[in-house]
N, C-alpha and C positions, 0 to 999 in steps of 0.2 A: 504494500500500500504506500509506503513512504517513497519507493521508487517512482510510482505513478504520479504522486503529488509533485515530486521534484521535476519529472518530465513535463507535467502541465505547466509548472512555473517557468521552466526553460523555454517552452514553446510559446508562451504568452508574450504580450508586449514588453519591450525592454523596461526594466525597473532597476537601474543600477544602484540607487540608494537603498532599496529594499533588500537586494541581494547582499550588499555590504552589511546591513543590519543582521540578516540571518546568519551570515558567516560569523559575525562577532558574538551573537547569542548562542548559536548551536555549535560553533567550534568545528573541530576537525571532522566530526561525523557528517555534518552537512556538506562541507567543502569536498570531502572524498566522494560522497554519494553524488553530488552535482557533477563532478568530473567523470564519474563512471557511467551515469545514466544518460541515454540518448534523449533528445529533446522532443520526441513525438509521443504523447500519451495515447493510450487506447481510446478510440472514439466511443466505445460502448463497453458495457460489462456489468458486473455485480459489485455492490459495495456492502460490506457488513458493518453496521453501526451498533454500538452498545449504548442504548439510551437509559438514563437513570430511572425513568418511570416505566417505559414500555418494554424494556429488555432488549433482546437482540432483534434488530431490524435488518431485513435483506432488501436492498434497494437496487433496482435496475436503473442504469443511467445511459443516456445518449447525449453526445456532444454534437452540436450542429454549428458549422461555420456560417456566420451571417455575411451577407453581401457587403461589399465595400472594402476599403483598404485600411480600416482601423484595427484589424485583427480581433474583432469581437466574436464571441461564441455564445451560444445559448446552451446551457447545461440543464437537462431535464432529468428529474429523479421520479420514479414511480415504484410502488410496492412490487416486489418480485414474487410474492406469494400471498395467499389469503391470510395467513397468520400475521404477516406484516401489515397488510391492509387493515385488519381488525385492530391491531395494536395502535395504528395511527388514528383510526376512528375514535378509540378510547381516549387518547390524549389530546385530540384536536379541539380547540375552542370553537371551531366551526363544525357544522353538521356536514360531513362528507357523504356523497352518494355512495351507496353500496348495495 
């Protein structure tokens, strides 16, 4: 998971100040990982999140590149299974269709 997050960071718009801050805060582990990981994150997949109230959530994600030259992307997360969908309905302040 950490490799994918570093890849997404490297593939995004240039943020030299932020990269310097991460290097200072995370130290050698971040800089070594950033040097090792290629800059193209997976466009889709599954993400496992441990939520303090809902427990383990499995989220499917899809990344879509938006038109234009700003390097913008839309990242969509949806429940990957009915257990996750039900957990999200329980903790949502909105009434989700289901």
